[in-house]
N, CA and C atoms as a LAMMPS dump frame, in Angstrom:
ITEM: TIMESTEP
0
ITEM: NUMBER OF ATOMS
288
ITEM: BOX BOUNDS ff ff ff
-5.0000000000000000e+02 5.0000000000000000e+02
-5.0000000000000000e+02 5.0000000000000000e+02
-5.0000000000000000e+02 5.0000000000000000e+02
ITEM: ATOMS id mol type element x y z
1 1 1 N -205.913 427.148 -357.92
2 1 2 C -206.941 428.252 -358.069
3 1 3 C -208.067 427.668 -358.499
4 2 1 N -209.125 427.868 -358.017
5 2 2 C -210.524 427.518 -358.219
6 2 3 C -211.137 428.245 -359.899
7 3 1 N -211.501 426.9 -360.593
8 3 2 C -212.065 427.333 -362.021
9 3 3 C -213.16 428.19 -361.773
10 4 1 N -212.977 429.306 -362.86
11 4 2 C -214.37 430.505 -362.773
12 4 3 C -215.626 429.524 -363.457
13 5 1 N -216.686 429.362 -363.181
14 5 2 C -217.995 428.892 -364.079
15 5 3 C -218.367 429.756 -364.658
16 6 1 N -219.3 429.491 -365.73
17 6 2 C -219.79 430.493 -366.807
18 6 3 C -221.157 430.203 -366.839
19 7 1 N -222.246 430.738 -366.994
20 7 2 C -223.362 429.796 -367.549
21 7 3 C -223.805 430.652 -368.922
22 8 1 N -224.603 429.883 -369.695
23 8 2 C -225.177 430.327 -371.175
24 8 3 C -226.485 430.452 -370.779
25 9 1 N -227.201 430.585 -369.603
26 9 2 C -228.419 430.765 -369.269
27 9 3 C -228.705 432.04 -368.219
28 10 1 N -227.692 432.429 -367.548
29 10 2 C -227.444 433.778 -366.562
30 10 3 C -226.02 433.866 -366.198
31 11 1 N -226.094 435.575 -366.366
32 11 2 C -224.906 435.784 -365.741
33 11 3 C -224.659 436.137 -364.518
34 12 1 N -225.696 436.27 -363.632
35 12 2 C -225.476 436.273 -362.48
36 12 3 C -225.804 435.009 -361.561
37 13 1 N -224.115 434.227 -361.204
38 13 2 C -224.198 433.398 -360.118
39 13 3 C -224.599 433.332 -358.933
40 14 1 N -224.418 434.542 -358.629
41 14 2 C -224.724 435.077 -356.903
42 14 3 C -226.124 435.205 -356.74
43 15 1 N -227.187 434.724 -357.117
44 15 2 C -228.221 435.12 -356.862
45 15 3 C -229.18 433.451 -357.628
46 16 1 N -230.316 432.945 -356.811
47 16 2 C -231.113 431.613 -356.93
48 16 3 C -231.763 432.541 -358.822
49 17 1 N -231.844 431.712 -359.554
50 17 2 C -232.487 431.952 -360.889
51 17 3 C -233.84 431.992 -360.492
52 18 1 N -234.119 431.105 -359.946
53 18 2 C -235.628 431.119 -359.705
54 18 3 C -236.256 432.455 -358.798
55 19 1 N -235.75 432.734 -357.515
56 19 2 C -236.201 433.903 -356.432
57 19 3 C -235.318 434.542 -356.31
58 20 1 N -234.08 434.858 -356.863
59 20 2 C -233.244 435.909 -356.584
60 20 3 C -232.515 435.9 -355.046
61 21 1 N -232.832 434.392 -354.487
62 21 2 C -231.996 434.452 -352.962
63 21 3 C -230.518 434.621 -353.061
64 22 1 N -229.52 435.167 -352.246
65 22 2 C -228.202 435.476 -352.293
66 22 3 C -227.422 434.076 -351.791
67 23 1 N -226.392 433.731 -352.348
68 23 2 C -225.569 432.689 -351.834
69 23 3 C -226.228 431.307 -351.915
70 24 1 N -226.375 431.353 -353.478
71 24 2 C -227.017 430.02 -354.248
72 24 3 C -225.599 428.87 -353.822
73 25 1 N -226.399 427.853 -354.395
74 25 2 C -225.504 426.661 -354.965
75 25 3 C -225.234 426.54 -356.205
76 26 1 N -224.659 425.591 -356.934
77 26 2 C -224.376 425.788 -358.244
78 26 3 C -225.162 424.572 -358.882
79 27 1 N -226.151 424.463 -359.442
80 27 2 C -226.537 423.167 -359.848
81 27 3 C -226.394 422.873 -361.245
82 28 1 N -225.993 421.859 -361.793
83 28 2 C -225.274 421.077 -363.119
84 28 3 C -226.648 420.736 -363.714
85 29 1 N -227.31 421.369 -364.727
86 29 2 C -228.297 420.869 -365.478
87 29 3 C -228.535 419.339 -365.635
88 30 1 N -227.019 418.798 -366.297
89 30 2 C -227.024 417.661 -366.331
90 30 3 C -225.674 416.954 -365.621
91 31 1 N -225.864 416.181 -364.434
92 31 2 C -225.051 415.984 -363.215
93 31 3 C -224.894 414.454 -363.894
94 32 1 N -224.057 413.933 -362.757
95 32 2 C -223.786 412.615 -362.494
96 32 3 C -222.493 412.553 -363.494
97 33 1 N -222.36 411.598 -364.382
98 33 2 C -221.61 411.769 -365.419
99 33 3 C -221.492 412.565 -366.559
100 34 1 N -222.586 413.558 -366.601
101 34 2 C -222.561 414.689 -367.379
102 34 3 C -221.899 416.159 -366.804
103 35 1 N -221.664 415.857 -365.414
104 35 2 C -221.249 417.251 -364.459
105 35 3 C -220.361 417.893 -365.801
106 36 1 N -219.263 417.418 -365.429
107 36 2 C -218.305 418.179 -366.41
108 36 3 C -218.701 418.993 -367.78
109 37 1 N -219.217 418.09 -368.399
110 37 2 C -219.846 418.641 -369.627
111 37 3 C -220.961 419.879 -369.365
112 38 1 N -221.799 419.897 -368.416
113 38 2 C -222.524 420.973 -368.094
114 38 3 C -221.869 422.219 -367.542
115 39 1 N -220.487 421.712 -366.996
116 39 2 C -219.321 423.114 -366.61
117 39 3 C -218.951 423.59 -367.92
118 40 1 N -218.812 422.555 -369.011
119 40 2 C -217.855 422.954 -369.851
120 40 3 C -218.966 423.883 -371.183
121 41 1 N -220.123 423.609 -371.198
122 41 2 C -220.684 424.441 -371.997
123 41 3 C -221.712 425.275 -371.355
124 42 1 N -221.346 425.628 -369.954
125 42 2 C -222.279 426.531 -369.575
126 42 3 C -223.461 426.359 -369.12
127 43 1 N -224.318 425.107 -368.713
128 43 2 C -225.045 424.214 -368.499
129 43 3 C -225.324 424.521 -366.896
130 44 1 N -225.029 425.471 -366.385
131 44 2 C -225.136 425.656 -364.92
132 44 3 C -226.435 426.636 -364.617
133 45 1 N -227.306 426.572 -363.275
134 45 2 C -227.586 427.55 -363.03
135 45 3 C -227.514 427.92 -361.561
136 46 1 N -227.459 428.967 -360.608
137 46 2 C -227.653 429.084 -359.574
138 46 3 C -228.863 428.784 -358.686
139 47 1 N -229.008 428.212 -357.627
140 47 2 C -230.144 427.93 -357.027
141 47 3 C -229.991 427.965 -355.001
142 48 1 N -231.033 428.669 -354.918
143 48 2 C -230.86 428.279 -353.067
144 48 3 C -231.027 427.366 -352.666
145 49 1 N -230.969 426.752 -351.629
146 49 2 C -231.137 425.793 -350.984
147 49 3 C -232.986 424.836 -351.229
148 50 1 N -233.499 426.209 -351.23
149 50 2 C -235.375 425.426 -351.411
150 50 3 C -235.144 425.036 -352.923
151 51 1 N -234.847 425.646 -353.98
152 51 2 C -234.752 425.594 -355.199
153 51 3 C -233.983 424.321 -355.766
154 52 1 N -233.034 424.053 -355.032
155 52 2 C -231.967 423.056 -355.48
156 52 3 C -232.513 421.642 -354.722
157 53 1 N -232.32 421.491 -353.488
158 53 2 C -232.654 420.139 -352.696
159 53 3 C -233.601 420.276 -351.555
160 54 1 N -234.134 421.41 -351.484
161 54 2 C -235.398 421.705 -350.357
162 54 3 C -236.955 420.971 -350.972
163 55 1 N -237.796 421.697 -350.051
164 55 2 C -239.502 421.273 -350.628
165 55 3 C -239.626 421.984 -351.973
166 56 1 N -238.828 422.794 -352.589
167 56 2 C -239.386 423.019 -354.155
168 56 3 C -238.375 423.051 -355.131
169 57 1 N -237.186 421.741 -354.559
170 57 2 C -236.195 421.879 -355.294
171 57 3 C -236.355 420.853 -356.769
172 58 1 N -235.251 420.971 -357.892
173 58 2 C -235.309 420.403 -358.591
174 58 3 C -234.862 419.002 -358.378
175 59 1 N -234.222 418.693 -357.507
176 59 2 C -233.657 417.346 -357.003
177 59 3 C -234.913 416.699 -355.805
178 60 1 N -235.911 417.604 -355.962
179 60 2 C -237.028 416.857 -354.87
180 60 3 C -238.479 416.806 -355.824
181 61 1 N -238.988 418.159 -356.279
182 61 2 C -239.793 418.139 -356.954
183 61 3 C -240.372 417.217 -358.414
184 62 1 N -240.842 416.058 -358.539
185 62 2 C -241.054 415.451 -359.352
186 62 3 C -241.432 416.244 -360.673
187 63 1 N -240.575 415.72 -361.684
188 63 2 C -240.8 416.491 -363.033
189 63 3 C -240.027 417.812 -363.237
190 64 1 N -239.564 418.507 -361.984
191 64 2 C -238.809 419.408 -362.154
192 64 3 C -237.632 419.364 -362.797
193 65 1 N -236.879 418.127 -362.593
194 65 2 C -235.61 417.988 -363.071
195 65 3 C -236.027 417.858 -364.528
196 66 1 N -236.877 417.231 -365.154
197 66 2 C -236.836 417.201 -366.331
198 66 3 C -237.428 418.243 -367.222
199 67 1 N -238.139 419.339 -366.387
200 67 2 C -238.184 420.766 -367.311
201 67 3 C -236.854 421.147 -367.366
202 68 1 N -236.327 421.396 -366.19
203 68 2 C -234.567 421.876 -366.304
204 68 3 C -234.039 421.164 -367.355
205 69 1 N -233.872 419.843 -367.321
206 69 2 C -233.045 419.226 -368.645
207 69 3 C -233.614 419.847 -370.153
208 70 1 N -234.805 419.796 -370.309
209 70 2 C -235.209 420.11 -371.533
210 70 3 C -235.063 421.857 -371.853
211 71 1 N -235.05 422.744 -370.638
212 71 2 C -234.814 423.808 -370.735
213 71 3 C -232.942 424.056 -371.199
214 72 1 N -232.429 423.293 -370.559
215 72 2 C -231.137 423.264 -370.725
216 72 3 C -230.68 422.955 -372.02
217 73 1 N -231.212 421.79 -372.637
218 73 2 C -230.97 421.518 -373.877
219 73 3 C -231.715 422.32 -375.081
220 74 1 N -232.506 422.789 -374.669
221 74 2 C -233.17 424.468 -375.476
222 74 3 C -231.794 425.431 -375.844
223 75 1 N -231.49 425.634 -374.565
224 75 2 C -230.487 426.655 -374.406
225 75 3 C -229.221 426.323 -375.202
226 76 1 N -228.848 424.783 -374.936
227 76 2 C -227.602 424.558 -375.594
228 76 3 C -227.652 424.684 -377.213
229 77 1 N -228.596 424.325 -377.766
230 77 2 C -228.961 424.545 -379.093
231 77 3 C -229.424 425.856 -379.614
232 78 1 N -229.62 426.702 -378.763
233 78 2 C -229.474 428.017 -379.241
234 78 3 C -228.326 428.752 -379.162
235 79 1 N -227.297 428.253 -377.984
236 79 2 C -225.941 428.86 -377.805
237 79 3 C -224.83 428.251 -379.051
238 80 1 N -225.538 426.848 -379.346
239 80 2 C -224.439 426.265 -380.06
240 80 3 C -224.802 425.403 -381.003
241 81 1 N -225.575 426.099 -382.323
242 81 2 C -226.189 425.899 -382.982
243 81 3 C -225.38 424.764 -384.034
244 82 1 N -224.094 424.953 -383.798
245 82 2 C -223.372 424.24 -384.874
246 82 3 C -222.969 422.495 -384.387
247 83 1 N -223.199 422.385 -382.772
248 83 2 C -222.874 421.293 -382.026
249 83 3 C -224.218 420.179 -382.162
250 84 1 N -224.219 419.132 -382.092
251 84 2 C -224.877 418.109 -381.938
252 84 3 C -224.816 417.694 -380.435
253 85 1 N -226.29 418.052 -379.986
254 85 2 C -226.736 417.859 -378.462
255 85 3 C -226.683 416.406 -378.245
256 86 1 N -227.17 415.846 -378.753
257 86 2 C -227.664 414.222 -378.769
258 86 3 C -226.169 413.484 -379
259 87 1 N -225.281 413.675 -379.679
260 87 2 C -224.192 413.087 -379.747
261 87 3 C -223.075 413.608 -378.446
262 88 1 N -223.265 414.777 -377.995
263 88 2 C -222.554 415.329 -376.808
264 88 3 C -222.87 414.622 -375.412
265 89 1 N -224.103 414.43 -375.285
266 89 2 C -224.888 414.396 -373.927
267 89 3 C -225.42 412.747 -374.219
268 90 1 N -225.723 412.377 -375.242
269 90 2 C -226.443 410.808 -375.645
270 90 3 C -227.939 410.906 -375.638
271 91 1 N -228.674 411.99 -374.787
272 91 2 C -229.952 411.788 -375.007
273 91 3 C -230.893 413.234 -375.156
274 92 1 N -231.998 412.75 -375.803
275 92 2 C -232.636 413.473 -376.043
276 92 3 C -233.765 414.097 -375.015
277 93 1 N -233.513 415.215 -374.195
278 93 2 C -234.456 415.486 -372.95
279 93 3 C -235.88 416.043 -373.541
280 94 1 N -236.103 416.539 -374.835
281 94 2 C -237.308 417.605 -375.187
282 94 3 C -238.13 416.769 -375.699
283 95 1 N -238.017 415.24 -376.128
284 95 2 C -239.107 414.403 -376.639
285 95 3 C -239.391 414.351 -377.813
286 96 1 N -239.037 415.549 -378.722
287 96 2 C -239.423 415.631 -379.836
288 96 3 C -238.869 414.665 -380.742
């Protein structure tokens, strides 16, 4: 049985977070080695192919990934004020 993913950013995982297109892909805000932590803490957003890996995608447009990670860190800190983001994810993405 597949694990049910939850997001602290949106309740609607069926439509692109940016444009509302149906049948999105799930984007892990912190990917690679941090993918499981993104799932654990709900740091995922649904993105259509264009906003995920396409011409306007977070994996394509320079700087868009950084903005997404800054937003993810902010949401984590709001949702989990008792936890230390830096200790869990190993980096401050907000640059402050």
